C-alpha positions as CSV (number, residue, x, y, z in Angstrom):
1,M,0.0,-0.2,0.2
2,S,1.5,3.7,-0.9
3,T,1.9,6.0,2.2
4,L,1.3,9.5,0.9
5,T,3.2,12.2,2.7
6,I,3.7,15.8,3.0
7,R,6.9,17.5,4.1
8,P,7.2,21.2,4.2
9,V,10.6,22.5,3.0
10,K,13.0,22.7,5.2
11,D,16.6,22.5,4.1
12,K,18.6,22.5,0.6
13,A,17.5,18.5,0.0
14,G,14.0,19.8,0.2
15,T,14.3,22.4,-2.2
16,M,16.1,19.8,-4.7
17,A,13.2,17.6,-4.2
18,F,10.7,20.7,-4.7
19,L,12.5,21.2,-8.0
20,K,12.6,17.3,-9.2
21,A,8.3,17.0,-8.6
22,P,7.8,17.5,-11.7
23,F,10.4,16.0,-13.7
24,Q,8.3,12.8,-13.7
25,I,4.9,14.5,-14.1
26,F,5.6,15.7,-17.6
27,A,8.2,12.6,-18.4
28,D,6.2,11.9,-21.0
29,D,4.9,15.5,-22.3
30,P,6.5,16.6,-25.6
31,Q,5.9,20.1,-24.8
32,W,7.5,20.5,-21.7
33,V,10.4,23.0,-20.8
34,A,12.4,22.0,-18.0
35,P,13.6,25.4,-16.3
36,L,17.4,25.5,-15.6
37,Y,18.2,24.3,-11.6
38,L,20.6,27.1,-10.7
39,E,17.8,29.8,-12.3
40,R,15.5,28.3,-9.8
41,L,17.4,27.5,-7.1
42,E,17.9,31.7,-7.2
43,H,14.8,32.1,-7.8
44,L,13.6,30.1,-4.7
45,D,16.5,31.9,-2.6
46,P,14.9,34.5,-0.2
47,K,18.8,35.9,0.3
48,K,18.6,36.2,-3.7
49,N,15.2,37.0,-4.9
50,P,14.4,40.5,-3.8
51,Y,10.5,39.2,-3.7
52,F,10.8,37.7,-0.5
53,E,12.1,41.2,0.7
54,H,8.5,42.1,0.8
55,A,6.9,38.6,1.1
56,E,7.4,35.1,3.0
57,A,6.6,31.8,1.5
58,Q,6.8,28.1,2.0
59,L,6.9,25.0,0.2
60,F,6.0,21.7,0.1
61,V,6.8,18.7,-1.4
62,A,4.4,15.4,-1.8
63,E,6.0,12.7,-1.4
64,R,4.8,9.1,-2.1
65,N,6.8,6.0,-0.8
66,G,10.0,8.1,-0.2
67,K,9.4,9.5,-4.3
68,P,8.2,13.5,-5.1
69,V,5.0,13.0,-6.5
70,G,4.0,16.7,-6.2
71,R,4.6,20.3,-5.2
72,I,3.2,23.2,-4.1
73,S,3.6,27.0,-2.0
74,A,2.3,29.5,0.0
75,Q,3.0,33.0,-0.4
76,I,1.9,36.1,1.5
77,D,3.0,39.5,0.1
78,R,3.1,42.2,2.3
79,L,2.6,44.7,-1.0
80,H,-0.6,42.8,-2.5
81,L,-1.5,43.7,1.4
82,E,-1.1,47.5,1.6
83,R,-2.5,48.0,-1.6
84,Y,-5.7,45.3,-1.5
85,N,-6.3,45.1,2.8
86,D,-8.1,41.8,1.7
87,A,-6.0,39.6,3.7
88,T,-5.6,37.2,1.2
89,G,-2.3,34.7,0.7
90,Q,-1.7,32.9,-2.3
91,F,-0.9,29.3,-3.8
92,G,1.7,28.4,-6.5
93,F,4.6,25.7,-8.3
94,I,1.4,23.5,-8.1
95,D,2.2,20.2,-10.0
96,A,1.3,16.5,-9.5
97,E,0.3,13.3,-9.9
98,N,-3.1,12.4,-11.6
99,N,-4.4,11.3,-7.8
100,P,-6.8,13.3,-6.1
101,E,-5.3,12.4,-2.8
102,T,-2.4,14.1,-3.8
103,F,-3.9,17.4,-5.3
104,A,-6.1,18.1,-1.8
105,A,-3.3,16.9,0.1
106,L,-1.0,19.5,-1.0
107,F,-4.0,22.5,-1.0
108,K,-4.3,21.6,2.8
109,A,-1.1,21.9,3.5
110,A,-0.9,25.5,1.7
111,E,-4.5,26.4,2.9
112,D,-3.0,25.2,6.7
113,W,-0.1,27.8,7.0
114,L,-1.7,30.7,5.1
115,R,-4.9,29.9,7.7
116,A,-2.0,30.2,10.7
117,K,-0.9,33.8,9.0
118,G,-4.3,35.0,9.5
119,M,-5.5,34.5,5.5
120,K,-9.2,34.8,4.8
121,R,-8.8,34.1,0.8
122,V,-6.3,32.2,-1.1
123,T,-6.0,32.8,-5.2
124,G,-3.4,31.5,-7.5
125,P,-1.3,30.0,-8.8
126,F,1.2,32.7,-9.0
127,S,5.1,31.5,-8.4
128,F,5.5,33.0,-7.0
129,S,3.5,36.8,-7.6
130,I,1.7,38.7,-10.0
131,N,5.0,39.5,-11.8
132,D,6.0,36.2,-12.2
133,E,4.8,33.2,-13.6
134,T,1.1,33.6,-13.7
135,G,-2.1,30.8,-13.8
136,L,-2.4,27.7,-14.4
137,L,-2.9,26.4,-18.0
138,I,-6.7,25.3,-19.3
139,E,-6.1,25.5,-23.1
140,G,-3.3,25.0,-25.6
141,F,-1.3,22.3,-24.2
142,D,-0.2,21.3,-27.9
143,A,2.4,23.8,-27.3
144,P,5.8,24.7,-25.3
145,P,5.7,27.9,-22.7
146,N,7.4,30.8,-23.7
147,M,9.8,31.8,-21.4
148,M,9.0,32.6,-17.8
149,M,5.1,31.5,-19.0
150,P,3.9,28.4,-16.9
151,H,2.9,24.4,-18.4
152,H,0.4,22.2,-16.8
153,R,-1.3,18.9,-17.6
154,D,-4.7,19.0,-19.0
155,Y,-5.5,16.7,-16.0
156,Y,-4.5,19.7,-13.5
157,A,-7.5,22.0,-13.6
158,A,-10.4,19.3,-12.6
159,H,-8.5,18.5,-9.2
160,V,-7.9,22.3,-9.0
161,E,-11.7,22.9,-9.0
162,K,-12.5,19.9,-7.0
163,N,-10.9,21.4,-4.3
164,G,-12.4,24.3,-3.6
165,F,-11.5,27.0,-5.9
166,R,-13.8,28.6,-8.8
167,K,-12.3,31.2,-11.1
168,A,-11.0,34.6,-10.6
169,K,-9.5,35.7,-13.9
170,D,-8.7,34.6,-17.4
171,V,-5.3,36.0,-18.7
172,L,-4.6,35.2,-22.6
173,A,-1.4,34.6,-24.5
174,F,-1.7,35.7,-27.8
175,E,0.1,34.0,-30.9
176,F,1.6,36.2,-34.1
177,D,3.5,35.8,-37.2
178,N,6.7,37.9,-37.2
179,T,7.1,37.7,-40.6
180,S,6.2,40.8,-42.4
181,G,5.7,42.8,-39.4
182,L,2.6,45.5,-39.0
183,T,0.0,45.7,-42.3
184,P,0.2,48.2,-44.4
185,T,-2.7,50.2,-43.0
186,L,-1.1,50.1,-39.5
187,R,2.1,51.4,-40.8
188,K,0.7,54.5,-42.8
189,M,-1.2,55.2,-39.8
190,V,1.9,55.4,-37.9
191,D,4.0,57.0,-40.8
192,R,1.2,60.0,-41.0
193,M,1.5,60.2,-36.7
194,M,5.5,60.5,-37.1
195,A,5.2,62.7,-39.7
196,S,3.9,65.4,-38.0
197,G,6.9,65.5,-35.7
198,D,5.1,65.2,-32.1
199,L,5.4,61.5,-32.8
200,K,9.3,59.5,-31.9
201,V,10.6,56.1,-31.1
202,R,13.6,55.1,-30.2
203,P,15.7,51.8,-28.9
204,V,16.9,51.8,-25.1
205,N,20.2,53.1,-24.6
206,K,21.9,50.3,-22.7
207,K,24.7,52.6,-21.6
208,D,22.2,54.7,-19.3
209,L,20.2,51.4,-18.2
210,R,18.9,52.0,-15.2
211,N,17.5,55.7,-16.3
212,E,16.4,53.6,-18.8
213,I,14.5,51.1,-16.3
214,N,12.9,54.2,-14.7
215,I,11.2,55.5,-17.8
216,I,9.9,51.9,-18.3
217,M,9.1,51.3,-15.1
218,A,7.4,54.5,-14.6
219,I,5.1,54.4,-17.9
220,F,4.3,50.7,-16.7
221,N,3.0,51.8,-13.4
222,D,1.1,54.3,-14.7
223,A,-0.1,52.8,-18.2
224,W,-1.1,48.9,-15.3
225,A,-2.4,50.6,-12.0
226,D,-5.8,49.9,-12.7
227,N,-5.4,46.3,-13.8
228,W,-6.9,43.7,-12.0
229,G,-4.4,42.3,-9.3
230,F,-1.2,44.9,-10.1
231,I,1.5,45.1,-8.1
232,P,4.5,47.9,-8.4
233,F,8.1,46.7,-9.1
234,T,10.6,47.1,-6.2
235,E,13.6,49.7,-5.9
236,A,15.7,45.8,-5.3
237,E,13.5,44.3,-8.2
238,L,13.9,46.7,-10.6
239,N,17.4,46.3,-10.1
240,L,17.6,42.7,-10.9
241,L,15.3,43.3,-14.1
242,A,18.5,46.0,-15.6
243,K,21.0,43.1,-15.1
244,N,18.7,40.6,-17.0
245,F,17.7,42.9,-19.6
246,K,21.4,43.9,-20.1
247,M,22.6,40.4,-20.5
248,L,19.4,38.7,-22.2
249,V,18.0,41.7,-24.2
250,P,19.4,43.3,-27.1
251,A,19.2,47.2,-27.5
252,K,16.8,47.9,-30.3
253,A,14.4,45.3,-28.8
254,V,13.3,47.9,-26.3
255,Q,11.6,50.3,-27.7
256,I,10.4,53.6,-26.5
257,A,7.9,56.3,-28.1
258,S,7.3,59.7,-26.9
259,W,4.3,61.9,-27.7
260,K,5.3,65.9,-28.1
261,G,8.3,65.5,-25.8
262,E,6.8,63.3,-23.3
263,N,7.5,59.6,-22.8
264,A,4.8,57.8,-23.1
265,A,4.7,54.1,-24.5
266,F,7.5,51.0,-24.2
267,I,7.7,47.3,-25.5
268,V,10.1,44.5,-24.3
269,S,10.4,42.2,-26.7
270,M,12.6,39.2,-25.1
271,P,14.2,36.2,-27.0
272,N,12.5,33.0,-26.1
273,I,14.7,31.6,-23.7
274,N,13.0,28.3,-23.6
275,E,14.2,27.6,-27.2
276,W,17.7,27.4,-25.7
277,F,16.6,25.4,-22.9
278,K,14.9,22.7,-24.5
279,G,16.5,19.8,-23.8
280,L,19.2,20.4,-21.3
281,N,16.3,18.6,-18.6
282,G,17.2,21.5,-16.1
283,S,20.6,21.3,-15.5
284,V,24.0,22.0,-17.8
285,L,26.7,19.0,-17.8
286,S,29.4,19.5,-19.6
287,W,28.8,17.8,-22.6
288,K,25.5,20.4,-23.3
289,L,27.0,23.5,-22.4
290,P,28.1,23.8,-26.3
291,Q,24.7,24.0,-26.9
292,L,23.7,26.8,-24.1
293,I,26.5,28.7,-24.8
294,K,25.7,29.1,-28.1
295,G,22.2,30.7,-28.0
296,V,23.6,33.6,-25.4
297,V,26.2,34.3,-27.8
298,T,24.4,34.8,-30.3
299,K,21.1,35.4,-29.4
300,R,19.4,34.3,-32.0
301,T,16.0,32.3,-31.5
302,K,13.1,32.2,-33.2
303,S,10.7,32.9,-31.2
304,V,10.4,36.0,-28.7
305,R,8.0,36.9,-26.2
306,V,6.8,40.4,-25.4
307,P,5.9,40.7,-21.6
308,L,5.5,44.1,-20.6
309,M,4.3,47.1,-22.9
310,G,2.4,50.2,-22.2
311,V,0.8,53.2,-22.4
312,L,0.4,56.2,-20.5
313,K,-3.2,55.8,-19.3
314,K,-4.1,59.4,-20.6
315,Y,-3.8,58.1,-24.3
316,Q,-5.6,55.0,-23.5
317,D,-8.6,55.1,-25.8
318,T,-7.7,57.5,-28.1
319,M,-5.8,57.4,-31.5
320,V,-3.1,59.1,-30.0
321,G,-2.4,56.6,-28.0
322,A,-3.3,53.4,-30.6
323,G,-0.6,55.2,-32.4
324,L,2.1,54.8,-29.5
325,A,1.3,51.3,-29.1
326,L,1.6,50.2,-33.2
327,S,4.8,52.4,-33.1
328,V,6.4,50.8,-30.4
329,I,5.3,47.0,-31.9
330,R,6.7,48.0,-35.5
331,E,9.7,49.0,-34.4
332,A,10.4,45.8,-31.9
333,S,9.1,43.2,-34.8
334,D,11.3,44.9,-38.0
335,Y,14.3,44.5,-35.7
336,Q,13.5,41.4,-34.6
337,I,12.8,40.3,-38.2
338,S,15.7,41.1,-39.0
339,R,17.2,38.8,-36.7
340,G,15.4,35.7,-38.2
341,V,12.7,35.6,-35.3
342,T,9.1,34.0,-37.0
343,H,7.2,34.0,-34.6
344,G,6.4,35.4,-30.8
345,E,3.4,35.5,-27.8
346,F,2.2,38.5,-26.5
347,S,1.2,37.0,-22.6
348,W,-0.3,37.9,-20.9
349,V,-3.6,39.9,-21.2
350,L,-6.4,40.3,-19.4
351,E,-9.6,38.7,-20.7
352,D,-11.9,41.8,-20.0
353,N,-9.1,44.1,-21.7
354,L,-10.8,44.6,-24.7
355,R,-8.2,48.0,-25.8
356,L,-5.5,45.5,-25.8
357,R,-6.7,42.7,-27.4
358,H,-8.0,45.0,-30.0
359,I,-4.7,46.1,-30.9
360,M,-3.2,42.4,-30.8
361,E,-6.4,41.5,-33.2
362,S,-6.0,44.0,-35.3
363,M,-2.7,42.9,-35.9
364,G,-3.4,39.6,-37.0
365,A,-2.7,38.2,-33.1
366,K,-4.7,34.9,-32.1
367,P,-5.0,33.7,-28.7
368,Y,-3.5,30.4,-28.3
369,K,-3.1,29.9,-24.5
370,T,-5.7,30.4,-21.5
371,Y,-4.5,30.8,-18.3
372,R,-6.8,30.9,-14.9
373,V,-6.6,32.7,-11.6
374,Y,-8.0,30.7,-9.3
375,E,-9.6,32.0,-5.5
376,K,-11.2,30.8,-2.7
377,A,-12.0,31.6,0.7
378,L,-10.5,29.5,3.8
C-alpha cells in the first residue's frame, strides 16, 4: 500500500526535491521545457530573490513511498496586502501526479499555513507573484511554453476545482506571425503620426540602462495601475530586471515612444530562451554547455515573447494611444524580423482588456493559450 506524506521544505535537500517533483510528472509530455536548476534555485532563495524583501513563503513537497510526486507553495505578499487590504495569500508552483489524494493533501498544507497566518482568502497559482509566472494552463497544451510562462498537465484544472477553487480571472497568450510585421494600413497610420514630428520612437540606451528602466517602469506603473491584481516592482526588483535585460535583451528589442516630448509608451521583446533550454533537462552538464553557450552568445531565437508593454493612461482609448502602441510594436517587430525571428507571443493579456485585445487582433495575433487564476475563501 502506497503512503503519501506532505513535507514542508526546510533545507537544501527539500528544495532539490521540490525542483525535481515536476520531472516525473512531465516525463511523457513533449511540450514541457524543464527550467534550469540554477535559475530556479536563485528564484527560490530568499537571499537572492528580492520578492522576499516584502513577502514570505513556505514550500511543500508531496512524497509517495519516499519519492516526490507533487509540490506547492504558499506565500503572503505584504505589498499586496497593503494595496488591497483583503487578507489574501497566494499559492503557486502547483504540480502533482494525477491523483485526487495528492492534490487534496497539497492544498490542505498550503491552506493551513495561510490560515495560520491570518489569511481569509487564497488566489493562484502565482510563482511567486503576479509579476512572475501567473495562472494555470487550461487551454493550449499542444504548444510549448514561452519563456517565463507556466506549463501544466490537462488534468490539473479538474483537481484544483474539486478542492473548492473557482475562477477569479483568465489571462491570455496571443500568438503572432512575425514574418512581415505590421500590415500596410497600420504602417501608414504610424507614418502619418511620425511625420507630424509629435511621435518619436527610439531604442533603449543600454549605456544608461538604470535610467531607462526607470522611464519604462514609470510608464508601466501608470498604464497598469488599475489592472486587476497589479503590484508595482520594487527598487530591488528593478535592479534585477535591469541586470537580466542587459544580459539577454538587445537594445533595439526594447523601444520607447514619446508624444510631444513626453515618454508615453514602451515595449520589451525578449528572446524565447526556452528554445535554448529544450533538451537540457534542467541541468547544464559539460557536454551540454556548447548548446547553451551558442544560444546565449548569438542571442538568436526563432521566437520572442513580449512580456511588458504599456501606454500612459491619459492616451489610452485615443488615436494617439493606438499610434503610440503600434509605433513601438512596429520598431521592435521589424528589428526582430531582421534577426530571423518568425513568430512570437504577447503575454499575458487580461481576458477583459478589450483595448489591448483589439490592438493584438488588428495585427492578426490570435489567443492560443489560456491561463486561469483561481480563488477560494479560507
